Every structure is written in structure tokens, then in C-alpha cells.
NUTOR-770792 format. One record per residue (C-alpha): residue in three letters; x, y, z negated. Coordinates in steps of 0.02 Angstrom, whole numbers, plus 50000, padded with zeros to 5 digits. Example, Ala and Ser with C-alpha at 12.3 -4.5 7.8 and 13.67 -1.06 7.14 Angstrom:
ALA506154977549610;SER506844994749643;
END
This chain:
MET494024571956751;GLU493844588856836;ARG492124591456766;SER492734586356595;LYS494164598556608;LYS493014612656657;ALA491804608556517;SER493144609456385;GLY493474627356435;TRP491794632656366;ILE492374630256186;PRO493624644756185;VAL492414654756295;PHE491044652756166;CYS492234656756023;LEU492824672456113;SER491034677656142;VAL490644675755958;LEU492184685755909;ILE491664699756022;ALA489834699455975;ALA490054697555785;PRO490774714855751;LEU489444722155864;PHE488104713355765;ILE488834719755603;SER489014737455669;VAL487224738255732;ALA486614732455563;SER487604745755471;ALA487704760955583;LEU485864764355605;PRO484584769955477;PRO483054758955460;VAL481444761055558;ALA480094758355427;ASP478564747655453;PHE477504735555353;THR475944724755347;GLY474754720355207;THR473544705955177;PRO472094707455144;THR471674725555181;THR469874725155123;GLY468974717454975;SER468174721154807;PRO469134725054646;PRO470244718354581;LEU470954717154756;THR472684709154763;VAL473634714054920;ALA475284706054975;PHE476354718455071;THR477734713355191;ASP479154724355246;THR479434723555435;SER480704737655446;THR482124735355569;ASN484004739255556;LEU484224729755393;PRO483614741555255;ALA484404739355085;GLY483074748054980;TRP481204751154982;ALA480024763554900;TRP478184759154913;PHE476734771054882;PHE475094761554871;GLY473974776854863;ASP473454775254680;GLU475084780854596;ASP474934791454440;TYR476134806254427;SER475574810354251;GLY477034801754162;PHE478364810454063;TRP479964814854154;ALA481474804854097;ARG483094813754060;THR484424807154181;ALA485834818354121;ASP485734829753972;SER486584844653903;VAL487504838553749;GLY486364849053641;TRP487584862653590;SER487814877153708;GLY489374879253814;ARG490634888953712;GLU492434893053672;TYR493444897153513;LEU492514883653416;THR493354871753294;SER493214853053266;VAL493764839653146;ALA493774820653151;LEU493094813552988;PRO493774797652907;ASP492374787552986;ASP492914793653160;SER491384804453181;ILE491724821853251;VAL491054838453185;ILE491104854753283;MET490774871953208;GLY490364889053273;GLY491174897053424;ASP490674909453559;ASP489344905953694;PRO489654921553715;ALA488644925853560;ALA489514920253401;LYS488754904253327;ASN488624896453154;ASP487834879953200;VAL488634863253161;TRP488504847453264;ARG489094829453237;SER489424814853351;THR489604796753292;ASP489944789253464;ARG491554797853520;GLY490654813253586;VAL489354804953696;SER487874811453599;TRP487714824853465;GLU486574828053317;ARG486374845653248;GLN486864845553066;THR486224863253039;PRO485644876953157;ALA486324890453039;ALA487654886452911;GLY487854897252756;TRP489344906152833;ASP489114920152958;GLU489214917053146;ARG491034917753196;VAL492404914353321;GLY494274911753304;HIS494104902553138;SER495004886653090;SER494494870653003;VAL495294855152929;VAL494664839252847;LEU495364832352684;SER495654813952647;ASP493974812352558;GLY493034819152709;THR492804836952642;ILE492784849652783;VAL493634866452747;LEU493284881552861;MET494344897352852;GLY494314915152920;GLY493774920453093;SER492864935453163;HIS491024940053142;GLU490394953853260;GLY492134961453263;ILE492354960553074;LEU493854949953022;LEU493504937252884;ASP494514928952745;GLU493164917552675;VAL493414899252640;TRP491934887252650;GLN491774868652610;SER490584854752659;THR490584837552580;ASN489154830152683;ASN489784830452863;GLY489374848852889;GLU487554847952838;PHE487704859252684;TRP489044872152647;GLY489674881052492;GLN490884895652482;ASN492534890852401;GLY493154908552377;PHE494034921652479;GLY495744919752555;GLY496554928152407;ASP498124936752463;TRP498054932552648;THR497234946052751;PRO495634943352849;ARG496124936453016;THR495694926453173;ASP496644914753292;HIS497714907453153;SER498164889153140;THR497944877352994;VAL498504859652953;VAL498294847152810;LEU499874840152734;PRO500044822052670;ASP499674828052491;ASP497994835652548;SER498634853252531;ILE498134865552668;LEU499364876452764;LEU498784892352853;MET499934901052977;GLY499934917353075;GLY498484924153175;PHE497854941853210;ASP497354953353068;ALA496884971853071;THR498694976753107;GLY498974964253248;PRO499904947453252;THR500544940753085;HIS501914928553035;ASP501504923752855;VAL501214905952794;TRP500034901552650;ARG499704885352556;SER498204879352452;ILE498234863852341;ASP496424865152286;GLY495424864352446;GLY495594882852489;ALA495044890352322;THR496734898152284;TRP498264901552395;THR500144903552376;GLU501224912852504;MET502624901152564;THR503644913652665;ASP504474930052616;PRO503114943452603;VAL504174955452707;LEU505164944552826;GLY503834931452855;ALA504154915652956;ASP505624915153077;TRP504464911953225;GLY503874930053221;GLU502164937853224;ARG500924928353334;GLY499174921553351;GLY498304908653460;GLN499674895653426;SER499384877153389;SER500164866753253;VAL500214848553194;VAL500854838553046;LEU501944823153074;SER501944807552965;ASP503464813452866;GLY502584829752819;SER503544840652941;ILE502544854253028;VAL502754858653213;LEU502094875153281;MET501964878253469;GLY501684893353582;GLY500474907453547;PHE500374925953585;ASP501624937853506;SER501954956353532;LEU502714952853702;GLY501394941053765;PRO501194921853778;THR502614910953717;ASN503224893153745;ASP504404890653598;VAL504274876553471;TRP504694877753284;ILE504794865053140;SER504684866152951;THR505124852052830;ASP504754861352669;ASN502894864852675;GLY503114880052786;ALA504354889752682;THR505754889452812;TRP505754886152999;THR506974880253131;THR506874882053319;GLN506624865353410;ILE506674873053583;GLY506654891253636;ALA505794888653803;ALA504854872253827;PRO504554866254006;TRP502704870253993;ASN502194887954040;PRO501994900953902;ARG500204900353836;TYR499024902953692;HIS497284896653642;HIS497894879053686;THR497664863353582;SER498834849853516;VAL498644833553422;VAL499834820353354;ASN499584801453371;SER500084786853258;ALA501794785953341;ASP502154804053295;GLN502014809353476;ILE501354826953502;ILE500124829753647;LEU499804847753702;PHE498464852453829;GLY497634867353910;GLY497754885753865;ASP497864903153941;ASP499364912654013;GLY498574929553971;ALA498474934254156;GLY496924924554205;THR497664907154231;ARG496884893554127;TYR497854877354121;ASN497284859154130;ASP499004851354112;VAL499514839353974;TRP501244837753894;MET501964825553767;SER503464826053650;SER504144810653560;ASP505514819753463;LYS504604832653358;GLY504484845353498;GLN506304845953555;SER505934838953728;TRP504364837053829;VAL503684825953969;ARG502214831354076;ARG500824818154070;THR499824826354207;ALA499914842754302;SER498034843254331;ALA496874833654216;GLU495134828654269;TRP494374842754168;GLU494464860754230;GLY495744872954159;ARG495174881454001;GLU495604890653840;GLY494784891253670;HIS494414872653673;THR494684860953528;GLY495354843353514;VAL495424828753393;ILE496284812053388;LEU495344796553331;SER495924781153234;ASP496264771753395;ASP497394785753457;SER496174791253589;ILE496084810153613;LEU494504820353632;LEU494434837253713;ILE492874847153667;GLY492164862853748;GLY493164878453786;GLY492984890453932;MET491094891353900;ASN490944872753934;ASN490004860153827;ASP490824844553896;VAL491844831353802;TRP493294821853880;ARG494244806753815;SER495974800153853;THR496604783253795;ASN498364784753869;SER499074800153783;GLY498264812453900;MET498764805254068;ASN496974801054121;TRP495324807454056;VAL493514801954070;VAL492014812554030;MET491064806753876;THR489584818353869;GLU487924814553948;SER487834832054020;ALA487864833754207;GLY489654840154213;TRP489234856154304;LYS488984871854200;GLU487274877654145;ARG486474887554286;ARG484944894354373;ASP484484899554551;HIS485534885354628;ILE485004873554765;THR485014854654784;SER484874844154941;LEU484704825554980;LEU485904818155108;PRO485484803455221;ASP486574791955115;GLY485494795654963;SER486724806754872;ILE486184823654799;ILE487194839254830;LEU487094854354710;MET487744871254764;GLY488044888254685;GLY486894897354563;TRP487334908654416;ASP487364907954227;VAL486514918854095;TRP488014930454088;GLY487894934854271;ASN489334924054335;ASP488994917554509;PHE489614900354562;ASN490204893354727;ASP490594875754669;VAL489844860154751;TRP489394844354654;ARG488804827254715;SER487854813054631;VAL487714795754707;ASN486544788854572;ASN485044800354572;GLY485824813554461;ALA486484802754320;VAL488324806254353;TRP489064820654454;THR490734823054541;ARG491364840154591;VAL491814839454775;ASN492324857754791;LYS492824869154648;SER492734884654756;ALA491894882954926;GLY492354895255064;TRP490754905255045;PRO490704919054914;PRO489934914254745;ARG488054917354748;HIS486314913354685;ARG484544913454756;HIS485194907054923;ALA484344894255034;GLY484944877755105;ALA484404863555216;VAL485054846555273;MET485084843655460;PRO484594827055543;ASP486444822855564;GLY486754825155377;SER487664841855388;ILE487224854755255;ILE486744872555296;LEU486834886955170;MET486004903655208;GLY486084920855126;GLY485834924454943;ASP486434936854812;ALA488344937454793;GLY488684948354643;GLY487364960954692;THR487744960354880;LEU486324953154984;MET487084941255109;HIS486574936255285;ASP487944923955321;VAL487694905655367;TRP488894891355321;ILE488954873055370;SER489764857655295;SER489874841155390;ASN490754831255254;LYS489544831655108;GLY490064848655043;SER491944845555034;THR492384859055162;TRP491364873055240;THR491404882955403;GLU490594899855427;GLN489334899355570;THR489024918055566;SER489434932155448;ALA487944942355508;ALA486394932855558;GLY485014942055651;TRP483954943255494;PRO484364956255360;GLY485334951355204;ARG484164944055073;ALA483914932954922;GLY482474922454858;HIS482024916555033;ALA481544898955087;GLY482224888055226;VAL481834871155301;ALA482594859755432;LEU481484851255560;SER481714834455645;ASP482294842555809;GLY483744850855719;SER482994868255712;LEU483094879055555;VAL481674890055497;LEU481944904055371;MET480474913055287;GLY480274928555180;GLY481364933555034;SER481874950454965;ASP483054963655030;GLY482574975254887;GLY480754973354937;SER479754957754980;LEU479834951455161;ASN478694940755270;ASP479714938555428;VAL480064921255501;TRP481654916755595;ILE482224901055688;SER483914894255738;THR484244879855858;THR486144881255843;ASN486454875655664;GLY486254893555603;ALA487484901755722;THR486144911855813;TRP484374916555764;THR482744921955847;GLN481304930355757;GLN479754919255767;THR478564932155696;ALA478614948355600;ALA476804946655543;PRO476374928655499;GLY474734932855410;TRP475354928855236;ASP475884942855118;PRO477714947555099;ARG478514937254962;ALA480094931054879;TYR480484916854756;HIS479184906054843;ALA479364888054902;ALA479214879855073;VAL479254861655126;ALA479254852755294;LEU478044838255311;HIS478464822755411;ASP477584829455567;ASP478674845355556;SER477234856055490;ILE477894869155369;VAL476944873055208;ILE477344889055113;MET476634892654942;GLY476614905154799;GLY478004917654760;SER478034935954714;ASN477524950754822;ASN478494965054742;GLY478044958954570;ILE476284952554608;ARG476304933654587;LEU475384923054718;ASN474594906054726;ASP474034904954908;VAL474584891055026;TRP474894892755215;ILE475374880355351;SER476224881755520;SER476194868055653;ASP477284877355781;ARG478944879955691;GLY478374895555600;ALA477654905555746;GLY475824904355693;TRP475094901555521;THR473424895555447;ARG472884898355267;GLN472544882055177;THR471904890555017;ALA471844908054952;ALA471984902354772;ALA472704885154730;GLY472224876554569;TRP473904881054491;SER474144898554421;ALA474954911954528;ARG476824910254503;SER478584912354570;VAL480294904054546;PHE479544886554540;ALA480064870954632;ALA479084860754761;VAL479514844854855;VAL478704833954988;MET478524815354949;PRO478734800355066;ASP476834799155073;ASP476754817455131;SER476004823654968;ILE476714839654896;VAL477234840854714;LEU477474857754628;PHE478214859854452;GLY478714873254329;GLY478964891554367;ASP478424908254297;ASP476644915054298;GLY477024927754164;ALA477394913254048;LEU478624899254087;LYS477794882954141;THR478054864154122;ASP476544858654223;VAL476544847054375;TRP475324848554520;ARG475054837854675;SER474174839954843;THR473794825454957;ASP472954835855093;ARG474354847355152;GLY474054860355018;VAL472184862855034;THR471724855854863;TRP472814852554709;THR472674841154559;GLN473584844254394;GLU474554828354360;ARG475234834354194;ALA475044850154089;ASP476724846854005;ALA478054837154098;GLY479014833753938;TRP480604843253978;LEU481514850353829;SER480934867953877;ALA479754876453996;ARG480774884154135;ALA480954893054301;TYR482364895554428;HIS482634876654430;SER482884865754584;GLY482044849754640;VAL482394835954765;VAL481624819154811;THR482754804054813;ARG482674790254942;ASN481684779254824;GLY480394792854804;ASN480854799154629;ILE480854817854596;VAL482474824854520;MET482464841854436;THR484104850854393;GLY484504865554282;GLY483444881154264;TYR483174895254141;ASP481954897353995;GLY482154915953970;ALA483644914153854;THR484594898453898;ALA485174891254064;TYR485224872354076;ASN486314858854153;ASP485144844554117;VAL484394832954248;TRP482624825854236;GLN481824812554344;LEU480014807654376;GLU479734790054440;THR478354790354569;PHE478484774954678;GLY477314760154662;SER478654747054689;GLU480474745054743;LEU480284726754793;ARG480474722154976;ASN478844712654984;PRO477794717754835;THR476054712954778;HIS474894726654719;ILE473204725754631;TYR471874738754671;ASN470614740454529;THR469584755154589;ILE468384757054735;GLY469054768254873;THR470094770155028;TYR471984770955008;LYS473414777655111;VAL474964766455100;SER476724772655132;LEU478424764255139;GLN480114772755138;SER481534760755179;TYR483354765455175;ASN485154759755192;ALA486854767755187;ASP486544777055349;GLY484884785155311;TYR483064782555276;ASP481384782355366;SER479574782255308;GLU477974775055380;ARG476244780755323;LYS474604771955360;THR473064782055316;GLY471524772455260;TYR472504756155266;ILE471704748155112;THR469834748655081;VAL469164742954912;THR467274740654916;ALA465954737554784;PRO465614719254744;ALA464144711554834;PRO462544712054730;PRO462104695754641;ALA460914683954733;PRO459084684954675;PRO458584671454551;ALA457864654954616;PRO455954654854620;ASP455044646854474;PRO454454629554521;GLY452734633654454;THR452474647254584;SER452684635554732;GLY454104645754798;SER453274662854786;ASP454124678154714;SER453864681954529;SER452464694254494;SER452594711954434;SER451724717954277;ASP450144721754371;GLY450084704954454;ALA450734710654625;ALA452334703754695;PRO453624716754750;GLU453974716254937;ASN455824721354922;PRO456524718454749;ALA457924731154714;PRO459674723554697;ALA460514724654528;PRO461474741154514;VAL463364740454535;GLN464164744654368;GLU465454758454363;PRO467084753454274;GLU466664763854119;GLN464964755154103;GLN465824738354118;ARG467054742853979;GLN465694748453861;GLN464714732353888;LEU466194720453879;ALA466954726553713;PRO466694712253589;PRO465864720753441;GLN466264706753318;GLU468144710253340;GLU468054728853304;PRO468644734653131;ALA467334741653018;SER467964759653026;SER467624771453170;GLN467914789753203;GLU466084794253183;ARG465844784553021;SER467414791452939;ALA466934809152986;ALA465254806752902;GLU466024799552744;ASP467444812352730;PRO467344828452833;GLY469244830552812;GLU469654814052899;VAL469474806553073;SER470034789253121;GLU470074777853273;SER470494759753309;TYR471554756953463;PRO471344739453540;ILE473014731753588;GLY472994715853689;PHE471594704153739;LYS471284685853765;GLY472304682353921;LEU473814693153874;SER475214685453774;PHE476984691153736;ASN478114684253601;ALA479924689053573;ASP480234672153494;ASN479624662953649;GLN481004667453770;ASN480204684753789;THR478924678053911;LEU477464688853965;SER475844682054036;VAL474414693554092;ASP472794686354155;LEU472174699054281;ALA470374692654280;ALA470304694154091;ALA471034711754101;SER469704716554228;ASP468344709254116;ILE468734721753977;GLY469124736254092;ALA471014736154063;VAL472044743154207;VAL473604732854249;SER474974740754356;GLN476504731254415;TYR478114740454457;PHE479834734554505;ASN480494735554327;ARG478954734854216;VAL477134730054194;GLU475944742654119;VAL474274738254035;TYR473154752953995;GLN471694748653881;HIS470354762053892;GLY469594768553735;SER469184784853654;PRO470654787453652;GLY471624773153737;VAL473304764453726;LEU474654760553855;ILE475704744753833;THR477294743753938;PHE478314728153965;TYR480054731554037;GLY480964718054134;SER481224711254310;ASN480634697554425;PHE478824698554376;THR477794687454489;VAL475924685754525;ASN475244668054537;ASP473434662454524;GLN472884679754463;LYS474224679954326;ILE475754690954306;ILE477174681154228;GLY478964686354192;LYS480364689054068;VAL480324704653961;ASP481844714553906;ARG480874725653789;ALA479084731353759;GLU478224746253681;PHE476514753753661;ARG475964771953660;THR474294778253594;ASP473354792653665;PRO473274807453544;LEU471964806953402;THR471254824253370;GLY470824831153201;ASN470564848453131;ILE471284859852998;THR470814877652954;GLU471974885053088;GLY471304873853227;ASN471514856853307;VAL472934845053264;THR473394828653349;GLY474404813053310;SER475014798553415;VAL476294784653402;ARG477504775953520;ALA478254760153446;ASP479304745153496;LEU478264729453520;PHE479014712553473;ALA477534700653483;LEU475714700753536;THR474834684053546;THR473004688953529;ARG471914704253514;ALA472554716553383;PHE472264734553331;ILE473164750353279;ASN472104760253158;GLU472534778853156;SER471794792053044;ILE472074810653023;ARG471684817952851;GLN471654836452816;ASN471334834552629;VAL472994826652580;THR472854815952423;ALA473774820452263;ASP474784804352274;ALA475354808552450;GLN475804826252397;THR476874819152256;ALA477744806652369;PHE478184819952497;ARG478864831452363;SER479954817352296;ALA480644814252470;ALA481054832752488;ALA481824834052317;ARG483064820252357;ARG483744831952490;ASP483714847252376;LEU482164854052461;ASP480434859852409;ILE478784857652501;ARG477934873752552;GLU476374865152618;VAL475724848652691;ALA474594852152840;PHE473884834752867;THR474324816452864;LEU474284803753004;GLY474034785752949;VAL474604771953068;ILE474124754553010;LYS474274738053106;ALA472874725453108;GLY473024708053184;SER474494698053249;LEU475534713053299;GLN477404713653270;THR478194730953294;GLY479844739553268;SER480444757553260;ALA479194771153302;ASN479154788653369;ILE477754799353293;THR477114814553390;MET476114827553295;THR475454844453353;ILE475004859253244;PRO474364876853282;SER475804889353296;SER474944900853171;TRP475164887553036;VAL476994885153081;GLU477364903753075;ARG476444905652910;TYR477504892552825;GLY479254896952884;GLY479374894253072;ARG479814878653171;GLU481494876153083;ALA480514872752923;ILE479444858652997;ARG479824840652948;ILE478854824552965;GLY478804814152807;ARG478484795552789;ILE477694786052643;PRO478004767452662;SER476684755152606;ASN477884741952539;GLU479414751852485;THR479774762352333;GLU480404778652408;SER479604790652532;GLU480764799752654;LEU480944814252773;ILE481234806852946;GLU482234813853092;THR481174827653169;ARG481344837853327;TYR480324851453411;LEU479724846953587;GLY478854863253640;THR477044868053656;ASP475564858953734;GLN474284866153854;ALA473264873353711;GLY474774882153640;ALA474994870653490;MET476774866553438;VAL477324848553467;PHE478504839453348;GLU479164821753357;GLY479824811153216;TYR480874795353230;SER480484781553105;PRO481704767053117;LYS480654757552988;GLY479094758153096;THR477314763453062;SER476594769652898;LEU475814785652828;PHE476604801652898;GLY476394819852849;MET476654836352938;LEU477684846252812;ALA478394863652793;ILE479954863652683;LYS481094876352603;ALA482744875352511;GLN482684873752324;GLN483124889352227;THR484884882952192;LYS485204880852377;ALA485304894452510;THR485764883952657;PRO484484880452795;VAL484074862152823;PRO484634853652983;THR483424847953114;GLY483594829853169;GLY484564826053324;GLU483904818953483;PRO484214801053537;SER485324800553684;PRO484474796253848;GLU484794780153936;GLN485834781354094;LYS485234774054258;THR486324767154399;ALA485864766354583;VAL486144751454698;THR487534754854822;THR487554747154997;ILE489184741055077;THR489314748155249;GLY489844737155394;MET491314737455514;PHE491494744555689;GLY490164758055670;TRP490824766755827;ILE490324751755933;GLY488614750055851;THR488054767255905;LEU488114760956085;LEU486754748056052;THR484914751456028;GLY483394740156024;ASN483094722855958;LEU484614713155896;LEU483814696755948;VAL483924702656128;ALA485584711756117;ILE486634697756045;PRO486174683956169;VAL486464696056313;ILE488204700056248;LEU488604681556229;LEU488014677156405;VAL488904691556489;THR490544687556400;ALA490394669256442;PHE490034673056625;ILE491554684456641;VAL492724671656565;TYR491964657456669;THR492194667456832;TRP493984671556790;ARG494384653156756;GLN493564647856918;LYS494634660157017;ARG496224653856937;GLN495824635956984;TYR495594640157168;
END
């Protein structure tokens, strides 16, 4: 009985042990970053060598980024967040059309604009209707939309000249015609206009040459003629004013609010029930502060919503107010909306009563509220932060990116701090005005504990030598020192090392510097490491810290002389060794460089006298460099941008400057080989490969690199043939009758030789580039092979993909498997890349199998020639089915046929345009069982041809379908220039492949309005995987080592303590 009684006590003891140990187990798993490690099997073999990798990282990683050593960094960068297209501006106008699309017009950025943009998705993405409408650039104008969708634009100011013009557009702002002058109303700006239920237009107040006005005018014919509604001398009872807002209620009454009169901003509200002839005060002093340049809208319930504005003394509001009784009383919906305070914005209300706020305060953001202004969400795909240059970005241990400071093209410095938790797709402002003075060209670093250090910079012309620290992801900042030991400077570089020391290098204090300083106290105190490091003085250079704490410094400007040398220090900046005197990339400054998880260095963009879009990589600590891409694919070449590497190894670029425009876009280059925990990778090329793994969780990340881990060797030579029975086992004889003593083995074929031999000639189409050139000197053509026996994909068959790796190897195709896609590159002259997007691709019995979400193919450029030089054409198209070998036949023809000329002219005429010239045509024809969808056509043309025929705004791509009656001009956009200086244009063809032409157009004689350039498809947004952190992190920091050892020890100790206590109580 006693023994039984004692034994029963172990049940609560064990339960108590588990309760104590469980939170410790959870906390250990969540409070420590991973320690990366891995294995691979096999590690040697001949191609194609399939290696299965296994993650052996400890501390429960939640994500993995593998680098197998054969990654290709030559892909285009994907836009993660985009500027909306139109520049940040204020004093613009907008209307909501009957189809709920939104059109914005003109404004100040701070140069007056006359471009027109349209959004059909509630402001998320925008298409430019025209870069230059027929009316002059202007600000302070007004616009309304009539019931039939006609847009009417009135007045404004052009370069200080007040205007009284009236313009109309009946096609969503694409073309404009002047509908007369204002008649009797004086030229003016900052007036307000509304449309009454009978489609008449009412114009009220504003500023003319004499100051504020108080007249009211009405037009019943779309603005062609006007009648004054108020007494010509007395005017409206609300007195002279401008910058007011006004709305029309469902009963036709007009409500006017606020504005700026002779005494300053006002907050009175007036109403008219007789088309503006007489007015009555609703309230003399509304509860909202006096203001002007605000906006108001009215919803279907006749509630008026007023938001934003300026008090005339520097305060810009972001409050929202609502009135349900025609302006007599007001309720505040929010004192501080999610958008920053502003003036000169515009707003519309859509058919579902949601409100859109657009621009203002030099912003180009769009916000939407679905609850009468109480809450707002950003609609634009822009980053949220203003366009800027010379800012810095840093990656925190939790994987979030922090952006700090910078300045805009007008010289305004920033001291805001923004954070993104999804690799730059969405940003949240964590500090509108940090404690440090606004600045640009500063340096920053992230310490091992995750705190952020900011050092020096240019604050409005004052060179700083202060140091600031934030320990809460940029939310608050503490000054470490106001005067560091080093002189004030800008354009310097700084890195943080694993031991917590900070190293600062070079910069400019009016002249270039080459001193090196170190701090081991988070920037509070500094010691000079060297005054003469060996490298030339420089500023606007880049520096990175490798994983062994070596520091690599590169490029920059020595008092205006650009550099492209590379130096390395292995002793925290005290001593330096030159890696190369002249790297492969051109001498440059204000570029960006980052270090990857595999310790390679990637450099991109900058200024070498011309702005760059190239990407370079070094895998040997800066000694040698390889150009990964001559044109990264950004919207514009740029400098003064910033770059950072995310935990999954992707490179994120933010902002920058192209010599005229600052940007707030975000671009991302995917570099990793796989994000699976235990991936399989196929090596197709002979060589030795370094493999790297970066694993991460919510508490940090760690990387492991194994040099020479995978060795891919040449296949063994084939065995010699069996002896002929007639020779009694002797070797076969040579031509002279003597048998060779050591017959040479068959040579190992290089991959290119294999491809040439394995191409099945009977499947090739009859045409080839050489034959067509001989038959017609003005034409070149090529057949691109797409697919092979062993590759099948059919959208009608549950979107299943099957790739036979042995069959791919037989024809020389290179197959690459990633976490979200499979790529098949079929070599040719030129080649084609097929990409299958999906997930859960598996390798079994030398076959890749998986479900496909979508597929596409992209051809390498085909090169032709016109009088001015080389031209190219290529196609990227959606792929729906591929069940056997097929082809895309492409041809470039300089001598455009008469039929094609006629078809293109017909397409232009339908848009009231003429054709100046057709440079060449690109034919894209499918052959075989190939089902495709929409296509993007890329064509390049020498800039001399473009300038000769009207400049890049005149360029369009035309399409002549093979089975339809009408040709068309397709949506066209300018992408930039290629490495040879040719201009690159892209056309979007929703109807797929056909015959395309590079056209230069002009308006017909009856039209004087420039033609709009096609808009740009909005980029897809990406989301990052978030990891839930565990409990009791404060306990977990006490434990180190292997959990399999720690947990049993905790259980045993707890059980022993409780057992001893029970024993004492019994005796």
C-alpha cells in the first residue's frame, strides 16, 4: 500500500515537470535565431547530377534560402512597389466618370503639368491618357463631368498668367477641344465649380488679377457661354474668396464651405437653392478650423464629407468632418486620418459611396474610405513614402526593411522612417519626424542586437558628425554623440561587424576623404584606425562587410574623378589590400552594392558620366567581376538609390534619381536557388560548386557556406568495342595494318556540341535565318523550338506539368527548379525560355511533376538591320498548352509590304492619326501544337530613327491580325535604352501573336492634340510568410545547446525536487 501510495505521487510530479518544461521548450525554439547547416547527397557525379539537400539547421528555422552555386543573376528585376505613374503634385483636379473610372488633370509637381491620367480600378493603377493635352500646363483650375461623361476643364494659372479658357473631352481625357473662353468671367484660379441636376455648370469665386472674387456664373451648354447669376456689383453674400470647396445636393441646392478671403482662411458654410443667385448662411463658424485648398464630396444620403486643407500658417490638416443637414452642423469623423496632412489635393466619390483622396502636398498617393471618411486605406501601388534620393535602407534581424531620410528633387530633406515587413511591397511609416535633423547622404548600419545606427550626412547644407541609435525598429531615436571624433561629412560609407564594432570610411567634407574610424560603443566614441589606408580619397562609394568581417570598399568619386578600384581590409579597417585597380564595371559613383548570403558582392546602377542600369557580381571578394545584366529592366537608369538583401537572399532596390525625377518605386531581384527546406537541385554543367544556405526565423538569420561542396565531373568515356570474333580476340588494325597500342578514348562532347548533334533535322521548319537572308536581303527569320518529347503541359488536363530530365539533357535544354517555378531554357541561335509557375513541384525518377498556375515563354531577341542600324524583336506570351515539339517562327522585315503599310495606316486613321514611317515589321507565327494567349512584344530601334520621326512620344507598335478584319495600334510604352544605345519599346497585345510593326505616328491635320502613350500594367504584389513567435522568451535566453539534452534534464531535476520534498513530508 505504501509503495502504491508513493508511486501515485509521480503522476502530478510528471505533470508539473511538463508544465515547467513546456514553456521553456517553446521559448528556446522562438527566442534564438537559427544556426544554419546542411548536407547534400550525392556530392559528386556527372551531369545531369541530381543532389538532394537536407537542412540540418538548429533552433527551428521558419524559412530557407539556398544558393547552389549556379544561380543566374541575369533576370529582370520585378517591381515590388511602384510609383503610380504620375508625379507627386498638388492643385490638380479630378472627376469620377459614369463608369466609375477616375481621371486626373494637370497640377503642380512643382512645375505646372498638362498630362491626363485615368484609373479603372479605384486608383490602384493608372494609365496616361495623354502626356500633353491641348490646353497649357496649369494649376488651380477646376473640372466637372457631365451626365454623358464629357469632362469640362475651366480656368487656372499657366506660368503666372491667369486663364479663362474652357476645354472639353468626350473620350475620358484622351483628346481635348477648346469650348470657348469664359466670356464675362475674368481669368482666375482657385475657383470652385459644380454640376447641377440639369447638367448646367456653376462657377464660383476664386482669385483673379484684382484678388479674391465673389461672382457666380452658370453655363447651360457645357461651358461655351455663361450667364452671371449674382449682382455684378454686390456679388454673392459670402464675400470675396478663393480656395473654397462646394458640392451639389440631390435637391439641386449648392453648399459652399471655407476658403480664403481678404482676412484669411474661413470656416463658414453657405447654401443656395436658386442656382447660385442668392445665398444664406448655414453656420458662421463651423467646428472645423478655418481652412482653404481643402476638398469636399457628397454621398447618396446627401451627407457632406470635408477633408484636409491649409490654415495659411503652415498647418496642413488630415482631419475629416461630416454634415447630414446641408452644412448646418458637423461631426468629426477622425482627427487624424491615415494619410498625412495636405492641401491642394482632390477627391471624388464613387457609385458605392466610397471616397477617394488623390495627391496633394506633392504626393502621388491615393486613399479610399468606405465609411464616410472615418478610416482610410491606401490604394496606390506606390511605396507610400515620397519620391527621394540619397536615403538609406537596412535589414533588421526579423527580416523587415527600414528606410530613413533622403531628399527630393526640390531640395527638401527628410527625417521620416518607414518599415516594410514583406520585402518592400507595403510600407508603414514608423516615425514621421525622427529626432535627428532631416538629412541626406548619411550612413547607417544595423548592429548584431538589431539596433540601428545613423551617422553624419548633409542636413540642409550643414555637414553633420552626429550619431543616433534606435533600439525599437526606428520608432524612437537617441543621440549617441553630437560631435563624433571624425569631421562632419556626407557621402561616406559605414558597416557593422559581428563583434559590434562600427567602421566608417571616407566621404566628403567639401573635399574627398580617405580616413577610417572605428567605434566599439555603438557610435558614442570613435578612434581613428588610419589616416592613410592606401586607397585614394573618395565619396559616394560603397562598402560591404563579408561574413568573415572583411570589409570591401569600391568605386566612388575623388573630387570629381570617378573610380572603379576595389580594396579589402581584414583587420577592421586598419590595413588595406588592393583587390583590383580597375574592375570590369566602369568607374562610377552613387551606386549601390550589397553582399549576398553566399558572400558574393552585387553592384548595380550609378553614374559613370551617364546613368546606369547594369548589374555586376563578384564571387572572389572583389578581385574579378562578371556583368550579370546590361539593363536591369528598371523604368529608368538611376543613381543615388539604395539597396538591401532580404533574409531569403533577394536584392531590394528603393528610390533613386535619373537626373530629372526622383523615384519612390521598389524593385526586387530574385537570386536564391530554392526556398524549400529540403530541396533537390540538378547540376547540368561540369564544375565545382560552392553551396550556401541562409535559414531564418522571427529572431534572426544565419548562413552557412561550403566551398567546393559539389563536384560535377565529365562522364566516363565509353568502353572500347568488343573484339571482332574473326580476329581471335586481337585489337582491330589501323589503316597500315598495325594495331594501336593505346587506342584514344572517345572525346567528351561539350554541351554545345551535344546540342548541335541532337537537334532532329526532320522536325525543323523549312525556313532559316541564313536562307531568308539570301532570298530577301531585307528580311531575317528564325525558328525557336518550344518543347520536346518528354515535356508536356496542358491547361485542359488539370494544369499538370511533366518534364523528363533525361530527355531535356539529350537535346541540351537546361532545366532549373525553384520554389515557385520551373524554367526550361532551350538553346538556339537565339533561344527561348519557358517558365511554369506553380508550387509543390517534385522530382521522381528523373521527372519533374507538379501543378501549374500559369505558364509563359520568352524568346531571345532576333536581330535585323535597317539603314540607321540594328533592330531587334522578341516576344513574351502566355502559354496554355504544349503537348509535343512546337515552334515560334519570328521574322524581321525592313522592306515593309504595301499591304502591311495600308493596314497600319488604316489602324492609325481609326484613331485620327497618320503614319509618318514604318521602320520594320516583326512577324510572330506559331507552328505545331502550341496554344498561347496575350503577348508582350519588345522591339528596339536606333535613337536616330526615333528622333527623325518625331521622338519617342510618336512611337507606336501596330498589329495586323491574320484572321481578323481590322488592324490596330496596341498599347505601347517606352522602356529605356539597351546597352548599344537603341531605344526599347514594348507593346501589349491581348489578342496574342501576329504581325507587328514599329511605327512613327502623327496627328491628322484636323487634330492638334498629341496621342497618349499606353499605360503600364500594374505589377503583382508579393506577400512574405510571417512567423509566430513563442512565449516566455525571457526564460529561453537562459538556455543554450541541444534541446534534446536540455528538456530531459529539466524534467529529471524537477521530478527529483518534488520527490525529495514529498519524502521529507512523510517522515
